[in-house]
C-alpha positions in Angstrom: 12.7 1.7 -13.3 12.7 -1.7 -11.8 12.7 -2.9 -8.2 16.5 -3.6 -8.6 17.2 0.0 -9.7 15.0 1.2 -6.8 17.1 -0.9 -4.3 20.2 0.6 -5.9 19.1 4.1 -5.1 18.7 3.4 -1.4 21.6 4.9 0.6 23.8 2.8 2.9 21.9 3.9 6.0 18.8 2.2 4.6 20.5 -1.2 4.1 17.8 -3.0 6.2 15.1 -1.5 4.0 16.9 -2.6 0.9 17.3 -6.2 2.3 13.6 -6.2 3.3 12.5 -5.0 -0.1 14.6 -7.7 -1.8 13.2 -10.5 0.4 9.6 -9.3 0.2 9.6 -9.0 -3.6 10.3 -12.8 -3.7 8.2 -13.8 -0.7 6.1 -16.9 -1.3 3.5 -16.4 1.5 1.3 -14.6 -1.0 0.6 -15.7 -4.6 1.8 -13.5 -7.4 -1.4 -11.6 -7.7 -1.6 -10.9 -4.0 2.0 -10.0 -3.7 2.2 -7.6 -6.7 -1.2 -6.2 -6.1 -0.2 -5.3 -2.5 3.1 -3.8 -3.8 1.3 -1.7 -6.4 -1.5 -0.5 -4.1 1.0 0.4 -1.4 3.4 2.1 -3.9 0.5 4.3 -5.1 -0.4 5.1 -1.4 3.2 6.1 -0.8 2.8 9.1 -3.2 6.4 8.8 -4.3 6.7 9.0 -8.1 9.9 6.8 -8.3 8.4 4.1 -6.1 5.1 4.1 -8.0 7.0 3.9 -11.4 9.3 1.1 -10.3 6.6 -1.0 -8.7 4.2 -0.5 -11.5 6.9 -1.6 -14.1 7.4 -4.7 -12.1 3.8 -5.4 -11.4 2.9 -5.2 -15.1 4.6 -8.5 -15.7 2.9 -10.2 -12.8 -0.7 -8.9 -12.9 -3.6 -9.2 -15.3 -5.2 -6.0 -16.6 -8.1 -6.7 -14.1 -5.7 -7.1 -11.2 -3.8 -3.9 -12.2 -7.1 -2.0 -12.3 -8.2 -3.5 -8.9 -4.9 -2.7 -7.1 -5.1 0.9 -8.3 -8.7 1.0 -7.3 -7.8 -0.3 -3.8 -5.3 2.5 -3.3 -7.8 5.1 -4.7 -10.8 4.1 -2.6 -8.7 3.7 0.6 -7.3 7.2 0.1 -10.9 8.4 0.5 -12.1 5.9 3.1 -9.1 6.1 5.3 -9.6 9.9 5.8 -13.4 9.6 6.4 -13.3 6.5 8.7 -10.2 7.7 10.6 -12.0 10.9 11.3 -15.1 9.0 12.5 -12.9 6.9 14.8 -11.0 9.8 16.2 -13.7 12.2 17.0 -15.3 12.0 20.4 -18.8 12.9 19.2 -20.5 9.5 18.9 -23.2 10.7 16.4 -20.5 10.8 13.6 -20.0 7.1 14.0 -23.7 6.4 13.2 -24.1 8.7 10.3 -24.0 7.1 6.8 -20.8 8.0 5.0 -22.6 8.9 1.8 -19.5 8.2 -0.3 -19.6 5.9 -3.3 -17.7 2.7 -2.8 -19.0 0.4 -5.5 -15.6 -1.0 -6.4 -15.4 -2.7 -3.0 -18.4 -4.8 -3.8 -17.2 -5.7 -7.3 -13.4 -5.2 -7.6 -12.9 -7.4 -10.6 -10.6 -9.8 -8.8 -10.9 -12.2 -5.9 -12.6 -10.4 -3.0 -9.9 -11.6 -0.5 -7.1 -10.1 -2.7 -8.8 -6.7 -2.9 -9.5 -6.8 0.8 -5.8 -7.6 1.4 -4.7 -4.7 -0.7 -7.2 -2.4 1.0 -6.0 -3.5 4.5 -2.3 -2.9 3.5 -3.1 0.7 2.3 -5.2 1.3 5.4 -2.3 0.2 7.6 0.0 2.7 5.7 -2.6 5.5 6.2 -3.1 4.6 9.9 -6.8 4.0 9.7 -7.6 1.6 12.6 -11.3 1.4 11.7 -10.5 0.2 8.1 -7.8 -2.2 9.3 -10.3 -3.7 11.7 -13.0 -3.8 9.0 -10.9 -5.6 6.3 -9.0 -8.1 8.4 -12.0 -10.3 9.4 -13.1 -10.4 5.8 -9.7 -11.6 4.7 -9.7 -14.3 7.3 -13.3 -15.3 6.5 -12.3 -15.6 2.8 -9.7 -18.3 3.7 -6.5 -16.3 3.9 -4.4 -16.5 7.1 -2.9 -14.1 9.5 0.4 -14.9 7.8 -1.0 -13.5 4.6 -2.2 -10.4 6.5 1.2 -9.9 8.2 3.0 -10.3 4.9 0.8 -7.6 3.3 1.5 -5.2 6.2 5.2 -6.0 6.0 5.1 -5.0 2.3 3.2 -1.8 3.2 5.8 -0.9 5.9 8.8 -1.5 3.6 7.2 0.4 0.6 6.5 3.3 3.0 10.1 3.2 4.2 11.5 3.1 0.7 9.4 6.1 -0.3 10.3 8.1 2.8 14.0 7.4 2.3 14.0 8.3 -1.4 11.9 11.5 -0.8 14.3 12.5 2.0 17.4 11.9 -0.1 15.9 13.9 -3.0 15.0 16.7 -0.7 18.4 16.8 1.0 20.1 16.7 -2.4 17.9 19.6 -3.6 18.5 21.5 -0.4 22.3 21.1 -0.7 22.2 22.2 -4.4 20.1 25.3 -3.5 22.5 26.3 -0.7 25.5 26.0 -3.0 23.9 28.2 -5.7 
């Protein structure tokens, strides 16, 4: 399934989401690796099989094997880190904030692609997962590496639209299943 087929599955009430998906998939703020790595990491984080399949199919033609690996790794490591660090940030007990995480995170130090790109993908996934700590940890590293706030904003815009596509398609599928079950 391609991005165009994914857009075609969005219902009329999600026209804004469809238009945003269309414009972001051709946005020129990010280079191709940054753009499609962000899309893929966010698609994986969305947990929607159709979104993952469509974005992965599109990303295959834009990303090297190393970049595909790194985008998947960013989604995977942030799935773990966002839970742990969001907890540490939410809990009132200060001792948790000083305790070492004791979680392996080697891929962050050696992602196999430009560090700024990996950090950008990690930030976008962290925004989707609502981890304030991780967003605040990754953003300065992205800026220090030479990317701009416009790059960060575009990555977060991609995250927001990918999440909206996944939510809409999941809802449509659930409502379709619900209607079919009631009719049976």
